[in-house]
C-alpha positions in Angstrom: -14.7 -47.5 1.1 -15.8 -50.6 2.3 -19.5 -50.7 1.7 -21.5 -50.2 4.6 -19.7 -47.2 5.2 -21.5 -45.7 2.1 -24.9 -46.1 4.2 -23.7 -43.2 7.0 -23.9 -39.9 6.8 -20.9 -38.3 6.8 -20.5 -34.8 8.7 -19.0 -32.3 6.8 -16.0 -29.9 9.0 -17.0 -26.4 9.6 -14.6 -24.5 8.0 -12.4 -22.8 10.1 -10.9 -19.6 9.9 -7.7 -18.0 11.2 -6.8 -15.5 14.1 -6.7 -12.5 11.9 -2.9 -12.4 11.6 -1.2 -11.5 8.3 -2.0 -14.1 5.8 -5.4 -15.3 7.2 -8.8 -14.7 7.6 -10.0 -13.4 10.6 -12.5 -15.3 13.5 -15.9 -15.0 12.8 -17.3 -12.5 15.4 -21.1 -12.4 16.6 -20.6 -9.2 18.2 -20.4 -7.0 15.3 -23.9 -5.2 15.1 -26.5 -5.4 12.1 -26.3 -2.7 10.0 -30.2 -1.6 11.0 -29.2 0.1 13.9 -31.3 3.0 14.3 -31.0 6.6 16.3 -33.3 9.0 17.1 -33.6 12.4 19.4 -35.6 12.4 22.4 -35.8 16.2 23.5 -36.6 16.9 27.0 -37.8 20.6 27.5 -37.1 22.5 30.4 -39.5 24.1 32.4 -37.4 27.5 32.6 -39.5 30.6 33.6 -40.1 33.5 30.5 -38.3 36.0 32.2 -35.3 34.7 32.3 -34.9 34.6 28.6 -34.2 37.8 26.5 -36.3 39.8 24.3 -34.8 38.6 21.0 -35.5 35.4 21.7 -39.4 35.6 21.0 -38.8 36.8 17.9 -36.4 34.4 16.2 -38.5 32.7 13.0 -41.6 33.3 11.3 -44.9 32.2 12.7 -47.4 30.0 10.1 -49.3 32.7 10.6 -46.6 35.0 9.0 -46.0 33.1 6.7 -49.9 33.0 5.6 -49.9 29.4 5.6 -53.1 29.7 7.9 -55.5 31.6 8.6 -56.7 33.5 11.3 -55.0 34.6 15.1 -53.7 33.6 18.0 -55.8 30.9 19.6 -57.8 31.0 16.6 -57.4 29.3 12.8 -60.3 30.4 10.3 -58.6 28.9 7.4 -55.9 26.9 5.7 -54.1 27.6 2.4 -53.5 24.6 0.2 -50.8 25.7 -1.9 -48.8 27.4 0.9 -48.9 24.2 3.2 -47.4 21.8 0.5 -44.7 24.5 -0.7 -44.1 24.5 3.4 -43.8 20.6 3.7 -41.6 20.5 0.8 -39.1 22.7 2.4 -39.6 21.1 5.7 -38.7 17.3 4.3 -35.2 16.5 4.0 -34.7 14.6 0.5 -34.3 11.1 1.6 -37.2 10.7 3.8 -40.5 8.9 2.0 -44.2 7.9 3.3 -45.0 4.4 3.6 -47.8 3.3 1.4 -49.7 2.6 4.0 -49.5 6.7 5.1 -50.0 7.6 0.9 -53.4 5.3 0.6 -54.5 7.2 3.8 -54.8 10.4 2.4 -56.0 9.3 -1.1 -53.3 9.5 -2.7 -51.1 7.6 -5.8 -49.7 4.3 -4.2 -48.9 3.4 -7.7 -48.3 6.6 -9.9 -47.3 5.4 -13.1 -49.9 2.8 -12.9 -52.8 5.4 -12.4 -51.4 7.6 -15.1 -52.3 4.7 -17.6 -55.8 5.1 -16.6 -56.9 2.2 -19.4 -60.5 2.9 -20.2 -63.4 0.3 -20.5 -63.6 -1.9 -23.3 -66.0 -4.6 -24.9 -65.4 -8.0 -24.5 -64.7 -9.0 -27.8 -62.3 -7.0 -27.9 -60.0 -9.5 -26.5 -56.1 -8.5 -28.2 -56.7 -5.3 -26.6 -57.5 -6.4 -23.5 -55.1 -8.6 -22.9 -52.9 -5.9 -23.9 -53.7 -3.9 -21.5 -53.6 -6.1 -18.6 -49.9 -7.0 -19.9 -49.1 -2.8 -19.7 -50.7 -2.9 -16.2 -48.4 -5.8 -15.2 -45.2 -4.3 -16.6 -45.8 -1.1 -14.9 -46.1 -2.8 -11.5 -43.4 -5.0 -12.1 -41.1 -2.0 -12.3 -38.8 -1.8 -10.0 -38.8 1.9 -8.0 -36.6 4.3 -9.0 -36.7 8.0 -7.7 -39.2 9.3 -10.9 -41.6 6.7 -9.2 -40.8 8.2 -5.9 -40.7 11.9 -6.7 -44.3 11.3 -8.4 -46.0 9.1 -5.2 -44.2 11.9 -2.8 -45.1 14.8 -4.9 -48.9 13.4 -4.9 -48.5 12.4 -1.2 -47.9 16.3 -0.2 -50.9 17.6 -2.3 -53.3 15.4 -1.5 -52.4 15.8 2.2 -52.7 19.6 2.0 -56.0 19.2 0.4 -57.1 16.8 3.1 -56.8 19.4 5.4 -58.5 22.2 3.7 -61.1 19.8 3.2 -61.5 18.8 6.5 -61.0 22.1 8.4 -63.8 23.0 11.2 -64.7 25.7 12.2 -64.7 26.4 16.1 -63.0 23.5 16.7 -59.9 23.2 18.2 -57.2 24.3 16.1 -55.2 21.2 15.1 -52.7 20.6 11.3 -51.3 17.6 10.7 -47.3 18.5 10.0 -45.4 15.1 8.3 -41.6 15.0 10.0 -39.0 13.0 9.3 -39.4 9.8 11.6 -36.9 7.0 12.1 -34.5 6.4 9.3 -36.2 7.6 6.0 -39.4 7.3 7.3 -42.6 9.9 7.9 -44.9 10.5 10.7 -47.5 12.8 11.2 -47.7 15.1 14.2 -50.5 17.1 15.2 -49.8 21.1 15.9 -51.0 24.3 16.7 -50.3 26.7 14.0 -51.9 29.4 16.1 -50.2 28.4 19.7 -48.6 31.8 21.3 -44.6 32.2 21.2 -43.1 30.2 23.7 -39.0 30.3 24.1 -37.7 26.9 25.5 -34.7 25.1 26.5 -34.3 21.5 26.0 -31.7 18.7 26.6 -31.6 16.9 23.3 -30.6 12.9 23.9 -29.6 10.6 21.1 -30.5 7.8 21.8 -29.6 4.0 19.7 -31.4 0.7 19.4 -28.9 -1.8 18.4 -29.0 -5.7 17.3 -27.2 -8.1 17.0 -27.3 -11.7 15.5 -28.7 -14.4 18.7 -29.1 -17.7 17.9 -30.7 -19.1 14.8 -32.9 -22.5 14.6 -35.9 -23.9 14.0 -39.4 -22.7 14.5 -43.4 -23.9 14.6 -44.2 -26.9 12.9 -45.6 -25.4 9.1 -46.8 -28.9 7.0 -46.6 -32.3 6.9 -47.1 -34.8 3.9 -47.0 -38.2 3.6 -46.3 -40.2 0.6 -47.4 -44.0 0.2 -44.5 -46.1 -1.6 -43.9 -45.0 -5.2 -46.6 -41.9 -4.7 -45.4 -38.5 -6.2 -46.4 -35.0 -5.2 -46.1 -31.4 -6.2 -45.9 -28.8 -3.4 -46.2 -25.3 -3.6 -44.1 -23.0 -0.9 -45.7 -19.2 -0.7 -44.3 -16.7 2.0 -44.8 -13.8 3.4 -43.4 -11.9 0.7 -45.7 -13.1 -1.5 -48.3 -10.1 -1.7 -47.4 -6.6 -1.5 -49.4 -5.5 1.1 -48.2 -8.1 3.9 -45.2 -8.1 3.0 -44.8 -4.4 3.7 -46.6 -5.0 7.1 -44.3 -8.1 7.6 -40.7 -5.8 7.4 -38.9 -5.2 10.3 -36.2 -2.6 11.6 -34.0 -5.5 12.5 -33.6 -7.3 9.4 -34.8 -4.3 7.1 -34.7 -1.1 6.1 -38.0 -0.7 4.7 -39.6 2.7 5.4 -42.9 0.8 6.6 -40.9 -0.2 9.2 -39.4 2.5 10.3 -42.9 3.9 10.4 -44.5 1.3 12.5 -41.6 1.6 14.7 -41.7 5.4 14.7 -45.7 5.4 15.9 -44.9 2.6 18.3 -42.4 4.9 20.2 -44.4 7.7 20.1 -47.7 5.7 21.5 -45.6 4.1 24.3 -43.4 7.4 25.3 -46.7 9.5 25.8 -45.4 12.6 23.5 -47.5 15.5 24.3 -49.2 16.9 21.2 -48.1 20.6 22.1 -44.8 20.3 22.7 -44.2 18.3 19.9 -46.2 20.8 17.6 -43.9 23.4 18.5 -40.7 21.5 18.2 -41.8 20.2 14.9 -42.8 23.7 13.6 -39.4 24.9 15.1 -37.2 22.6 13.4 -39.0 22.1 10.1 -36.9 24.7 8.3 -34.0 25.1 10.2 -30.4 24.0 9.1 -29.1 23.9 12.0 -31.4 20.9 13.1 -29.9 18.2 11.1 -31.7 17.1 7.4 -33.4 14.1 9.4 -33.7 15.1 12.7 -36.4 13.0 14.7 -37.8 14.6 17.6 -39.5 12.6 20.0 -40.5 15.5 22.4 -41.1 14.3 26.1 -43.2 15.9 29.2 -41.5 19.1 30.2 -39.1 18.4 32.9 -39.4 20.5 35.9 -36.7 22.2 37.8 -38.0 21.8 41.4 -36.3 20.2 44.3 -35.2 16.4 43.4 -35.9 17.3 39.5 -32.5 15.1 38.9 -33.7 12.0 40.3 -36.9 12.7 38.7 -35.4 12.9 35.1 -33.0 9.8 36.0 -36.3 7.7 36.8 -38.0 9.1 33.5 -35.2 7.7 31.5 -35.5 4.8 32.6 -39.0 4.8 31.9 -38.4 5.7 28.1 -35.7 3.1 28.0 -37.7 0.4 29.3 -40.9 1.9 26.9 -38.3 2.0 23.6 -37.8 -1.9 24.7 -41.5 -2.7 24.9 -42.3 -0.7 21.3 -39.5 -3.3 20.1 -40.7 -6.1 21.2 -44.4 -5.3 20.1 -42.6 -4.1 16.7 -41.3 -8.1 16.2 -45.2 -9.7 17.5 -46.9 -7.8 14.7 -43.8 -8.8 11.7 -44.4 -11.9 13.6 -47.8 -12.4 13.3 -47.8 -10.5 9.5 -45.1 -13.0 8.4 -47.3 -15.8 7.6 -46.0 -19.2 5.6 -47.7 -21.7 4.1 -47.0 -25.0 2.4 -49.6 -26.8 0.2 -49.9 -29.6 -2.7 -51.0 -29.0 -6.1 -51.6 -30.9 -8.6 -50.1 -28.5 -11.2 -47.5 -25.9 -11.7 -48.9 -22.3 -11.2 -46.5 -19.5 -12.3 -47.1 -16.1 -10.3 -47.1 -13.2 -12.6 -45.8 -9.5 -11.2 -43.3 -9.2 -8.1 -44.9 -12.7 -6.8 -42.6 -15.1 -5.5 -43.6 -18.7 -5.2 -41.7 -22.0 -5.1 -43.0 -25.3 -7.0 -41.2 -28.8 -6.3 -41.8 -32.3 -6.9 -41.5 -34.5 -4.1 -41.4 -38.2 -4.2 -41.6 -41.9 -2.3 -38.2 -43.8 -3.9 -39.4 -46.3 -1.3 -41.0 -49.8 -1.9 -42.3 -50.8 1.1 -42.5 -47.8 3.7 -44.3 -44.6 3.8 -42.3 -41.6 3.6 -43.1 -38.6 5.9 -42.3 -35.0 5.0 -42.2 -32.5 8.4 -41.4 -29.0 7.0 -40.5 -26.5 10.0 -39.7 -22.7 10.1 -36.6 -21.3 10.7 -36.6 -18.1 13.3 -33.9 -16.2 14.2 -33.1 -14.1 17.2 -31.6 -10.7 18.1 -30.2 -9.2 21.2 -31.3 -5.7 21.1 -30.1 -2.3 23.0 -31.4 0.5 23.8 -28.3 3.1 24.5 -27.7 6.6 25.4 -25.2 8.0 22.9 -25.3 11.8 23.0 -26.7 14.9 24.9 -26.9 18.5 23.3 -28.2 21.3 24.3 -31.5 23.1 21.9 -33.5 26.6 21.8 -36.7 26.6 20.1 -39.8 28.8 20.5 -42.7 27.5 18.2 -41.5 29.8 14.8 -40.4 27.8 12.0 -36.5 28.1 11.7 -36.3 29.1 15.1 -34.6 25.8 16.6 -30.7 26.2 17.9 -29.3 22.6 18.3 -26.2 23.1 20.0 -23.3 20.6 21.6 -22.5 20.3 25.0 -19.1 22.6 24.4 -21.2 25.6 22.4 -23.3 25.7 26.0 -21.9 28.8 27.2 -22.8 30.4 23.5 -26.1 29.1 23.6 -27.2 30.8 26.7 -25.4 34.0 26.3 -27.1 34.7 23.0 -31.2 33.5 24.4 -30.9 33.4 28.1 -30.4 36.9 30.2 -26.7 37.3 32.0 -27.8 36.9 35.8 -29.5 33.5 35.1 -26.9 31.9 33.1 -24.8 29.8 35.7 -28.3 28.9 37.3 -29.6 27.8 34.4 -26.7 26.2 33.2 -26.2 24.5 36.5 -29.5 22.9 35.9 -29.2 21.6 32.6 -25.5 20.0 33.7 -27.1 18.4 36.8 -29.9 16.8 34.5 -27.6 15.4 32.4 -24.9 14.5 34.1 -25.5 10.8 35.6 -27.6 8.2 34.5 -28.7 4.2 35.7 -27.5 1.9 33.2 -29.4 -1.3 32.5 -27.6 -3.5 35.3 -28.2 -0.9 38.5 -24.8 0.9 37.9 -24.7 4.7 38.6 -22.9 6.2 35.1 -21.5 9.6 34.9 -21.9 10.8 31.5 -20.3 14.4 31.4 -16.9 15.7 31.6 -15.6 19.1 32.4 -12.3 20.6 30.6 -10.6 23.1 32.3 -6.7 24.7 32.0 -6.6 24.8 28.2 -2.7 24.5 27.6 -3.4 25.4 23.3 -6.0 22.7 22.2 -5.7 20.4 24.8 -7.8 20.2 28.2 -7.5 18.5 31.7 -10.8 16.4 31.4 -12.3 15.3 34.7 -15.6 13.7 35.4 -18.5 15.9 36.7 -18.7 15.8 40.3 -22.3 16.8 42.3 -22.1 18.9 45.8 -24.0 18.6 48.5 -27.3 19.0 47.3 -26.9 17.1 44.3 -26.2 19.7 41.9 -23.3 19.9 39.7 -20.2 21.9 41.0 -19.1 24.7 39.4 -17.7 26.2 37.4 -20.3 25.9 34.6 -19.7 28.5 32.4 -16.4 30.3 30.9 -13.7 31.0 28.6 -11.7 28.2 29.7 -14.5 25.6 30.8 -16.0 22.8 28.4 -18.3 20.3 29.0 -18.9 17.2 26.9 -20.6 13.8 27.0 -18.1 10.9 27.6 -17.6 8.9 24.2 -16.0 5.6 25.0 -18.3 2.7 26.6 -20.0 3.5 29.4 -21.9 0.5 30.7 -20.1 -3.3 30.6 -22.7 -6.2 30.0 -22.1 -8.8 32.3 -23.2 -11.7 30.1 -19.9 -13.5 28.8 -19.4 -12.5 25.4 -21.5 -9.4 25.2 -20.5 -6.6 22.5 -18.9 -3.1 23.3 -21.1 -0.3 22.8 -20.3 3.2 22.9 -22.9 5.6 25.5 -24.7 4.0 28.4 -26.7 0.8 28.1 -30.2 1.8 29.1 -32.1 -1.4 28.5 -31.2 -5.1 27.0 -34.0 -7.1 25.8 -34.2 -9.7 22.8 -36.7 -10.3 20.1 -37.5 -13.4 17.9 -38.3 -13.2 14.1 -39.4 -15.8 12.2 -37.9 -15.7 8.6 -38.8 -17.1 5.3 -36.3 -20.4 4.8 -38.0 -23.6 5.8 -36.2 -26.6 6.3 -37.6 -30.0 5.9 -36.9 -33.4 7.6 -37.9 -36.8 6.1 -39.2 -39.5 8.4 -39.4 -43.3 7.1 -42.5 -45.0 8.2 -42.4 -47.9 10.7 -45.1 -50.4 9.4 -44.3 -52.5 6.9 -46.7 -51.7 3.1 -45.6 -55.4 1.9 -47.1 -58.7 2.0 -45.5 -62.0 2.9 -44.9 -62.9 -0.4 -43.8 -59.8 -1.9 -41.2 -59.7 0.9 -40.2 -62.9 -0.2 -40.2 -61.8 -3.8 -37.5 -58.9 -2.5 -36.1 -60.8 0.3 -35.0 -63.3 -3.2 -33.8 -60.8 -5.4 -31.4 -59.6 -2.4 -29.9 -62.7 -2.2 -29.5 -62.8 -5.8 -27.7 -59.7 -6.1 -25.6 -60.4 -2.9 -24.5 -63.7 -4.8 -23.6 -61.9 -8.0 -21.6 -59.4 -5.7 -19.9 -62.4 -4.1 -19.2 -63.8 -7.3 -17.3 -60.8 -8.4 -15.3 -60.1 -5.2 -14.3 -63.4 -5.8 -12.9 -62.7 -8.9 -11.5 -59.3 -8.1 -9.7 -61.6 -4.9 -8.3 -64.6 -7.2 -6.9 -61.5 -9.7 -5.4 -59.5 -6.6 -3.6 -62.5 -5.8 -2.4 -63.2 -8.8 -0.8 -59.9 -9.0 0.7 -60.1 -5.4 2.7 -63.2 -6.6 4.1 -61.7 -9.3 5.3 -58.2 -7.6 6.9 -61.1 -5.0 8.6 -62.7 -7.8 12.4 -61.0 -8.6 12.5 -58.4 -11.2 14.1 -60.7 -13.7 11.2 -63.2 -13.3 8.1 -60.7 -13.1 7.5 -60.9 -16.7 7.7 -64.8 -17.3 5.2 -65.1 -14.1 2.8 -62.5 -15.3 2.8 -64.1 -18.6 1.7 -67.7 -16.7 -0.6 -66.8 -14.4 -2.1 -63.8 -17.0 -2.0 -66.0 -20.4 -3.3 -64.1 -23.4 -6.9 -65.4 -24.2 -7.1 -67.0 -27.7 -7.9 -65.0 -30.7 -9.5 -67.6 -32.6 -13.0 -69.3 -31.6 -12.6 -73.1 -31.3 -15.8 -75.1 -32.7 -17.3 -78.3 -33.1 -16.7 -80.0 -36.0 -20.6 -80.8 -36.0 -21.2 -77.1 -35.8 -19.5 -76.5 -39.1 -21.2 -79.8 -41.1 -24.4 -79.3 -39.8 -24.2 -82.7 -38.1 -22.8 -84.6 -41.5 -19.8 -87.1 -41.6 -16.8 -84.7 -42.9 -15.3 -85.8 -46.2 -12.9 -88.1 -46.9 -9.6 -87.2 -48.0 
């Protein structure tokens, strides 16, 4: 390679992938959703007259008064049994659910159970060895990775302390309120206020399954964190601190887009509840109903919205409510990303010594130097940002019944709508109630202002096969019948129902209700070295360097000339006929003498040689 090419950076070729044929790897596809796709349920109660329900609908399940979790009467709360409440909470929470560290700290429970069990006693200052040993033990416990035993101890402490806290803070003659921890998005836990002595009120509700799906977008340079200037020949040590260094900051800096941390799930759940304007009374009644219901699902997260009226124009009003909810979900995701970015603080600092972090803290210490002798070297540190394309998608619709008693909730898919209504609704009202439910679920406006039909009706069964057709509306805007019957089935369409017109957009099952983009800071940095323009040497020093370069160039030219002579001789040898090549080589490359010839004066030290 010629010498000038050595100073020119060479750009590496990007790895090429095959097209997915046999024996070749598939192409990189950026439309694959991230593993952190979250789903939740939006519960929309219907305003149905109480007289439409059968008598048994008021008696399903057990109230908290009957379970003796609380004492009093309907509308009046006089006491709370901490032990029974803690037992009820343990039965209500699914096994994977666990509170965030901040929820544990808010009720005064043990955030670090193993650390609190050590309970070190104050030691005298003179006993330094014991002090060092105690500190070492505490740090070892804090550095231990969390296992199921640590989580169990923390959850037990949280539940017991939450129950006792509510007993201690119970105020007589105040509005009856009980804080019940219920499952949130993912494995998180959310606090829902309920009225434990509210009257029993049967409800039918739509249970909509929503998803927040994220896809990787652009990845590029973000803000400048720090710049350093090193003088010619100078060295320094830098320390890089990321937002993962401290435990409290790390918990606030996790997000639902690039992690499955329960703290991030809890924060997004709270933001979504606030943005959706959840009614506490309806949410509490739903929360108690599903708390011990096996049919409700082990990790069911119901976000209860305002009741849907079945008066004139109720279908159009419900569509507008769905659009507002999807917009608020996207807004909650954006606000969640903003809060995460505020907690993701990084710093690059110049230090004079290397420091070692204890426990789970992580810092990066590096030494940088300026090997240039004439110019200043500037280092610019910038963080890298990752953008995400997020979609709020309506994936499924189910129907539920509940009345506010523990274990009363029953959630069924649309094909079982007839059985649910037959069990809880009086016969003369079933067709009317079914038509109202189906009309609310039949159509949606997607994020691209397109009307999407979400339901299909199956008729004329032949064995296990139905003739499925899209739902149709009559002149009044209601779903056309028949609605119930042994040969009628309804279902939510499972294929992609919306199509993003943007080029290269992913195909997502369900109805895309909203699309947005968020950008998150990462803990990755990129550094760029910029050479200063001013010359830091005086004319004499510059001349000395120039002479040194000339000397190096002269020696290089001499070696190149010697090499050229050798290559020319080899070319002459190669040009000779084969029988004469050996002779030509010996002539052009004679053997060097093995004996060095020196002058006689060197042997006699300047004296005349002896006479023969």
